[in-house]
Phi, psi and omega in degrees: 000022180304325185284007176256346190297324181243029190295342183269359189267148169240128184239132173253122185256111177246010187275172181225145176092190191290313186299309178299324180295319177297319179298312180298318181297314182292320178295321177295318179295336177271005172110354181289151173270112184251131179243121181263123176261109183277143176287156175297133183092355176091172183259115183294341182283349175296335178267353179271318184245112180303333181275358188305314181291329177285329175299335181245017179290148179078001180263148175289138175254131182237157178274156181304329183286354176268356191301314185302314181289327178295319182292335178296331182253000186274152172264326186224141172230130180252126176229166177084202183119227179274157177257154177208138181304338185277350184224140176280154177269137173282136176233037188243032181301313181297321179294317178300319181294319179294321182287336183227083191299337180266358186279138168266118180253120173263118180248110174272093192287168173287355179154168178301129186296141177074016181242174177277006186252013178256148180164188178310136189256125171211166179303311182297318181292328174297318178293323181292311183295328179279344185086003185296334180295343181265001190268010179252304185249144175285127173084002181209132175278144173222158180284141172271115193277359176270011176054058185298324181298317182288313180292322178296314179297321181295309186286321177290320178297317180293321176301318178297318178299313182296319177297319178295325177293321177298315178297324181295333178301330179265320186268340184062021184232136178276186177190174178264130173252131185234141170210188181200168175292330173300310179296322178301319178290320183295335182297342185263003194254358188295338178298336187245337187255119169193135177256114181258132179294321181234072184285156166245162179305320181287322181292329180273356188288134171221162174293123184294158173294146170078012178289156180276117172288162181275064176255122187227149177275134179267174185300327181270022173066035172245180182233150169231159174234125180253152178233101177266136178159346177275171181303123178074005188289324180299315179300318182291321177295317179298322177295315180296324182271000180059046175264120182267101180221098183299342181284344179273118185262159181302339180267356185294127181268332185074019179300133177296151182237150175304138179096350178294150181292159179301318185288320185255022184301315182266355181158175179289094191300310184295321179296313180296317180299319180300317184280326176297322183293350181276349185227157176288161185304309184298318182296314183292323177296318181296321178296320179292315179298324179298335177272354176077024179245158191276132171198149178215160173290146171274110184253161173284154176306129180090345183296331181281351183300330182273357179293139180305330179295319181289325174297321179294324180286340175059037178273340180266127182250152178248127178280170182300330181272007178092352178289138178255144181213170178283135180250216182288128185276009176220163181243140178238136177229143180301138182240312182188192178242126185293139176290330179206161173256141193260350188304132174209150180288127181214180180296319179249155185296331180251021177302132181094352177267144179237136180237130175253120185252111180263009189274171177220173184067225189246304194302310181294305182298332183299327176305319180296328178297315180296322179290324176295320176302329182272003173109358180288150171274104184257123181251117176274119173267111185256128181296163185303323182280352178088158177286122180305336181292347177297341181297336178237100192302315184297323176293318179296319180296317176309316189266359187219356179294153180088357185252159162265159183227144172228131178268122183225135172277099184283355173277350178266131181305322177295324177296317178296324177298322178295319177300319180290326175298321176295318182296325180300328184261009186256159170264331183220137169235131184234147170211158170234044176291162169292153180306137178096337183292315182296323177295319180296325180275348183078024178242025175286163185305316183295318180295317181291328180295332180290333179261346178211090183296346181275359193280140164261126182246135184235130174235134186232074179286174181290304183250336183149161178285333177230173180108164187294338180258006190304324185269003183279143178291144180219131176230162184311309189294323179284333174292321175304320180293311191290324184275349175114359182295321184289326176292319179294315185293342183299326189081173186292121174080004182257160175289165182305149184228128175276142175263128189287352189277005187058046190299321182288318177302312184291320175300320179297321177296318178296315181295322176301321178296314178300317181298311182297314182294323175298317180292320178294320177297317177300319179296318180297324183278326189241343186079007182255147180247162181222158164259146184239139174237119186230083184293149179300318182296329177297325178297319177297319179292320181298324181282015166235038183293346177289349183277130172232155179234119182286166185293349175270005177092353182277138177269151177211152169118334182277115178277135181254129180289165177294169181296336178281348182063027181274337181168182181271338185211143182303334180275002180212081191202172177267138179222150177264117175275182183292337184229023179156185182255149176225156165258133176244126179232113178234094189271127178090163184303313184297314181294322180295322178290329172296321176298312180302313182292317182298327179273358181069037185244026181301326181276344185262336183242137183280177181279341181280080185299321180300333181271358177300141183214211186299321177300319179292323176300318180293323177295314179297317181300319179297322179287317180297325182298340181268000181247150171277165177301316181297320178297319179295317179298318179292320183300323187249013177297132179082004177255182176271009177263124183258129180243130180225123176294143185240110189239142181267055176222018192292326182301307181296319183292312184292316184290345178250008183285117184296328180290320177292327175295317179297323181281349181084002178291330167248130182252154177234134176221165178246115182261138186293338178257317188259002178072212182292133178237130171248132183203165177304139184248225183278134184260012171230155174230157176231148185284333179248319188269144178282144180232145175092163174211173186250018178285131173282171171301131188284150171278160184305130176070014189301324186243015185304307183297316181300316182289320177300319176297321180300324183265012171088016178286130184287151184308317181297320180289325178301314180297321179295322179296320175295315183297322181275004179060029173286326177233160176227000000 
């Protein structure tokens, strides 16, 4: 019933590029009526993204002269996105909002207003301004091939729109929701960026750039990716690979430690490679799976679509012409009828809503952070043994800041009763348990719905609650391998490449936010509740939504970067100048020929710009290397060629930028152990509603007593719960 969640909405799409198209597609798939207003002369991005027309298939197309009447009946209007020399950018979000007071206007801006991070908008420039291009390799920028700026802006922007719609149910007033490709890119960097006033070596620890992932070639010339790091996992991997090392004990986790070499950061690389190479891919994977530890094949984009698990997840949709594409990355099923609707006008869009988060690690809990930013009271229920993600503070902070925490032993019947007491008072309960665990504990959607008919229940398993892979372990890095991200990120002729940003985990958190907000809006409109299933693997597949499969079985749409990993096309790539790095973006035939002329390469580069490839990239690189950054900027000033300096100092600069602090894009909190913390904050803004909060990531048990008091537990019983170690 996913296509019912937004069935009452009308959306007018005036945006350009990937992010607005993704938003329109997902809203349409969730049931909204989307009307696309095409510019005179057509949309130039239809020739950039092969899936572009499918992202907008089934939508009504309207002419520009119909816009005024369309906006009178619309709930949402989307403007902005990517820039192109052939089309002007709309800058009238505030005017649209004033003219249509009930309208929610999503403006994907050229950058945060009044900052140094605004300018012509493209995927590459969003990555450059955020510094994300420097977060893979030491000393060299490379493109992140999962298009983080576009997916981040799309998912964060849509979350903001849905929250504003929920708030509108109470206030009857619209507002402007703003994000940008800069903010979209910055949303993926929180695992690594945080400035601590009183750091310790472990609290400041992050996975270094350029470490070797455990990606190995098998005997049959295929690749696998292994993830060592859980309790006893090193011992199990050694057993599966038949490595005889008496020093490795059954409890050894193999967790990486600060100071480990780049090559052996995740394990003894050469030793593991030697043993993996002795067996074919299927055999070695089966041995690893038999030990219950995570590993997957490195597949090409789309190769997993035929897997029975993906068919079970129903994320791939078939169009009328037989073309297959990525659909809704979560599943919704009817759960109950809400006893009441909660919407009320408040300072924040989700003020008065309560979320109980039973998750651990990153993907599940991250959804709660986005909901806390929107004003919800998010309570983290932390198991007695603690969230394993606490071992890496910056990662834990990314997934848990803004929340209150209560420590509960859920293996104790009294502890489970407390969880259910919390659920009775909640609007949303979330978990990312393995299939069957929530049923065993009695906190599955159906059980919780019987005690709270108003509840939205969310489950976020690795592969799905059902299906042949349902019980298999899943982590971000092996999901990157299995869905095709590592093959794409490799570039032409290179071995598979892992992306250091936890891209699948973070995408899953963003998608979870969209799912919850869609369900809450549906509840506000209809009084009906749903259970949601949002598997981790679906998040990986969704972030390859540019992929389509024609009815003849051929795939199209995934752009592969050059072997240098500088970009997808020589006219839109990273280059090293004589005194630093630059991004050059020349979109379209005319701009690319301006680039050719400006560099004095008319005789070296042909007129067939679409056919430019690695030889042309090398010619441009050779010419750019003889110019300074300032010379390049001066050379192309006033042209359609955009030049952006690319600097490896963005973390320090961005986290201390006063304008970004004022906008809430960088947040500040006070931690009882680490003092003042600056880290990436909320990536959307609203014109009326407040966004963000100042709660730091909680220390264990920080709010246990406070939360118990909130739910009416008497003082004497609270002390008994502590004494009996039911709570911590």
